[in-house]
C-alpha positions, 0 to 999 in steps of 0.5 A: 644666067648659068655659064655653059661650056663648049662640050656639055650636053643638056639632057633635060632639054633634049629629052623632050625632042628625042623619041624613045627607042623601040621596046623601051619601057619608061615606066620600068626605067623609072621604077628601076631608077627610084629603087621602088621595085625589087627587081622582080616583074609581076609573075616572074618571082618563081622563075627568078631562082631557076634563072639564077641557078642556070647562070651560076651553072653555065657561067661559074660551074663550067668556066674552068673546063677550058683551063682544066683541058689546057692543063691536061694537054700540057701534061700530055704534051710534056711526055712521060719521061722523067724530066724536070718540066714533065714532073713540074707540069704534072705537080701543077696539074695536081696542085691547081685543081685540088686548090680550086676544089678547096676553094669551091666555097668561095667560088660559090658563096651562099645566097644571102636570100636563101632562094638559090641552091648552089649545090649542083653548080659546086658539085659540077665545078668539083667534078671538072677539077676532079677530072684534071686531078685524075688525069694528073694521077694517071700521068704520075702512074705513067711515069712511074713515080706512083708507088703501086707495089709493096717493093716500093715501100719496103726495101727488103721485098724483091721488085716484081718481074719485068714483063716487057723489054724494049730494045732499039736498033739502027739499020745501016 
Protein backbone atom coordinates (compact mmCIF):
# COMPACT_ATOMS: atom_id res chain seq x y z
CA UNK A 1 0.00 0.00 0.00
CA UNK A 2 1.25 3.52 -0.80
CA UNK A 3 2.53 5.60 2.03
CA UNK A 4 0.51 8.80 2.59
CA UNK A 5 2.01 11.91 4.01
CA UNK A 6 0.26 14.00 6.62
CA UNK A 7 -0.34 17.08 4.40
CA UNK A 8 -1.15 15.58 1.02
CA UNK A 9 -4.45 15.90 -0.78
CA UNK A 10 -5.72 13.27 -3.18
CA UNK A 11 -7.65 15.22 -5.80
CA UNK A 12 -8.74 12.15 -7.72
CA UNK A 13 -10.71 10.67 -4.85
CA UNK A 14 -12.28 13.99 -3.78
CA UNK A 15 -13.30 14.99 -7.31
CA UNK A 16 -16.38 12.80 -7.27
CA UNK A 17 -17.66 14.33 -4.02
CA UNK A 18 -17.20 18.05 -4.87
CA UNK A 19 -19.64 19.68 -7.27
CA UNK A 20 -18.36 21.91 -10.08
CA UNK A 21 -18.71 25.68 -9.49
CA UNK A 22 -21.45 27.57 -11.35
CA UNK A 23 -20.42 28.39 -14.92
CA UNK A 24 -17.73 25.70 -15.10
CA UNK A 25 -17.72 23.81 -18.40
CA UNK A 26 -16.10 20.41 -17.91
CA UNK A 27 -15.98 19.67 -21.67
CA UNK A 28 -14.09 22.90 -22.40
CA UNK A 29 -11.68 22.19 -19.55
CA UNK A 30 -10.98 18.71 -20.93
CA UNK A 31 -10.37 20.13 -24.44
CA UNK A 32 -7.98 22.73 -23.07
CA UNK A 33 -6.12 20.11 -21.03
CA UNK A 34 -5.90 17.72 -23.99
CA UNK A 35 -4.77 20.47 -26.37
CA UNK A 36 -7.14 19.18 -29.03
CA UNK A 37 -8.76 22.58 -29.46
CA UNK A 38 -6.85 25.43 -31.07
CA UNK A 39 -8.17 27.82 -28.44
CA UNK A 40 -11.06 29.06 -30.54
CA UNK A 41 -14.68 28.39 -29.88
CA UNK A 42 -16.99 27.84 -32.82
CA UNK A 43 -18.11 31.13 -34.38
CA UNK A 44 -15.53 33.34 -32.60
CA UNK A 45 -12.74 32.97 -35.14
CA UNK A 46 -13.44 36.35 -36.76
CA UNK A 47 -13.60 38.18 -33.42
CA UNK A 48 -10.28 36.89 -32.09
CA UNK A 49 -7.95 39.22 -34.07
CA UNK A 50 -10.15 42.19 -33.11
CA UNK A 51 -9.91 41.24 -29.46
CA UNK A 52 -6.13 40.86 -29.74
CA UNK A 53 -5.85 44.25 -31.47
CA UNK A 54 -7.92 45.98 -28.80
CA UNK A 55 -5.91 44.35 -26.04
CA UNK A 56 -2.62 45.38 -27.67
CA UNK A 57 -3.90 48.91 -28.15
CA UNK A 58 -5.16 49.30 -24.61
CA UNK A 59 -2.33 47.67 -22.74
CA UNK A 60 0.86 48.03 -24.75
CA UNK A 61 0.23 51.22 -26.72
CA UNK A 62 -1.23 53.41 -23.99
CA UNK A 63 0.83 51.99 -21.11
CA UNK A 64 3.70 54.53 -21.47
CA UNK A 65 1.30 57.48 -21.16
CA UNK A 66 1.80 57.62 -17.38
CA UNK A 67 5.56 57.41 -17.77
CA UNK A 68 5.67 60.21 -20.36
CA UNK A 69 3.30 62.35 -18.28
CA UNK A 70 5.52 61.91 -15.21
CA UNK A 71 8.62 62.77 -17.24
CA UNK A 72 6.93 65.95 -18.55
CA UNK A 73 5.89 66.87 -15.01
CA UNK A 74 9.47 66.42 -13.81
CA UNK A 75 10.75 68.63 -16.65
CA UNK A 76 8.16 71.29 -15.79
CA UNK A 77 9.04 71.18 -12.09
CA UNK A 78 12.77 71.48 -12.81
CA UNK A 79 12.24 75.03 -14.03
CA UNK A 80 13.59 76.85 -17.06
CA UNK A 81 16.76 78.21 -15.55
CA UNK A 82 20.13 76.80 -16.55
CA UNK A 83 21.02 74.39 -13.78
CA UNK A 84 22.55 70.96 -13.92
CA UNK A 85 19.36 69.27 -12.69
CA UNK A 86 17.08 70.98 -15.22
CA UNK A 87 19.44 70.25 -18.13
CA UNK A 88 19.86 66.59 -17.10
CA UNK A 89 16.09 66.16 -16.68
CA UNK A 90 15.45 67.67 -20.10
CA UNK A 91 18.09 65.52 -21.78
CA UNK A 92 16.54 62.49 -20.11
CA UNK A 93 13.18 63.69 -21.46
CA UNK A 94 14.63 63.50 -24.97
CA UNK A 95 16.62 60.29 -24.62
CA UNK A 96 13.98 58.04 -23.04
CA UNK A 97 11.15 58.69 -25.55
CA UNK A 98 13.52 58.54 -28.52
CA UNK A 99 14.94 55.21 -27.40
CA UNK A 100 11.39 53.91 -26.84
CA UNK A 101 10.39 54.99 -30.36
CA UNK A 102 13.47 53.31 -31.84
CA UNK A 103 12.67 50.11 -29.90
CA UNK A 104 8.99 50.08 -30.87
CA UNK A 105 9.60 47.04 -33.06
CA UNK A 106 10.59 44.99 -30.02
CA UNK A 107 7.61 46.33 -28.05
CA UNK A 108 5.25 45.21 -30.83
CA UNK A 109 6.68 42.08 -32.43
CA UNK A 110 5.03 40.85 -35.63
CA UNK A 111 2.29 38.25 -35.22
CA UNK A 112 3.58 34.81 -36.27
CA UNK A 113 0.12 33.85 -37.52
CA UNK A 114 -0.18 37.00 -39.61
CA UNK A 115 -3.68 37.74 -38.31
CA UNK A 116 -2.88 40.66 -36.04
CA UNK A 117 -2.02 44.07 -37.46
CA UNK A 118 0.11 46.01 -34.97
CA UNK A 119 0.36 49.19 -37.04
CA UNK A 120 -2.22 51.25 -35.14
CA UNK A 121 -0.94 50.30 -31.65
CA UNK A 122 2.63 51.00 -32.75
CA UNK A 123 1.64 54.42 -34.13
CA UNK A 124 -0.19 55.23 -30.89
CA UNK A 125 2.87 54.16 -28.89
CA UNK A 126 5.14 56.36 -31.02
CA UNK A 127 2.72 59.32 -30.86
CA UNK A 128 2.64 59.22 -27.05
CA UNK A 129 6.45 59.19 -26.91
CA UNK A 130 6.54 61.87 -29.62
CA UNK A 131 4.57 64.16 -27.30
CA UNK A 132 7.29 63.65 -24.69
CA UNK A 133 9.99 64.58 -27.21
CA UNK A 134 7.99 67.65 -28.28
CA UNK A 135 7.68 68.83 -24.68
CA UNK A 136 11.42 68.31 -24.13
CA UNK A 137 12.25 70.38 -27.23
CA UNK A 138 9.89 73.11 -25.97
CA UNK A 139 11.68 72.95 -22.62
CA UNK A 140 15.10 73.30 -24.28
CA UNK A 141 13.79 76.30 -26.24
CA UNK A 142 12.45 77.94 -23.08
CA UNK A 143 15.86 77.50 -21.42
CA UNK A 144 17.48 79.26 -24.38
CA UNK A 145 19.60 76.27 -25.43
CA UNK A 146 17.95 75.73 -28.80
CA UNK A 147 19.76 77.60 -31.58
CA UNK A 148 17.03 79.67 -33.23
CA UNK A 149 18.90 82.62 -34.80
CA UNK A 150 21.67 82.82 -37.34
CA UNK A 151 23.93 84.42 -34.74
CA UNK A 152 23.83 81.17 -32.77
CA UNK A 153 25.70 79.45 -35.61
CA UNK A 154 27.93 82.21 -37.01
CA UNK A 155 30.05 84.24 -34.62
CA UNK A 156 30.45 87.20 -37.01
CA UNK A 157 26.68 87.88 -37.05
CA UNK A 158 25.17 90.29 -34.56
CA UNK A 159 22.65 88.80 -32.13
CA UNK A 160 19.06 90.03 -32.42
CA UNK A 161 17.97 93.08 -30.44
CA UNK A 162 16.61 92.36 -26.98
CA UNK A 163 12.90 93.15 -26.85
CA UNK A 164 12.32 92.66 -23.13
CA UNK A 165 14.11 93.68 -19.97
CA UNK A 166 13.33 92.46 -16.50
CA UNK A 167 14.28 94.28 -13.33
CA UNK A 168 13.57 93.50 -9.74
CA UNK A 169 13.44 95.77 -6.77
CA UNK A 170 12.97 95.45 -3.07
CA UNK A 171 10.54 97.68 -1.22
CA UNK A 172 11.60 98.80 2.20
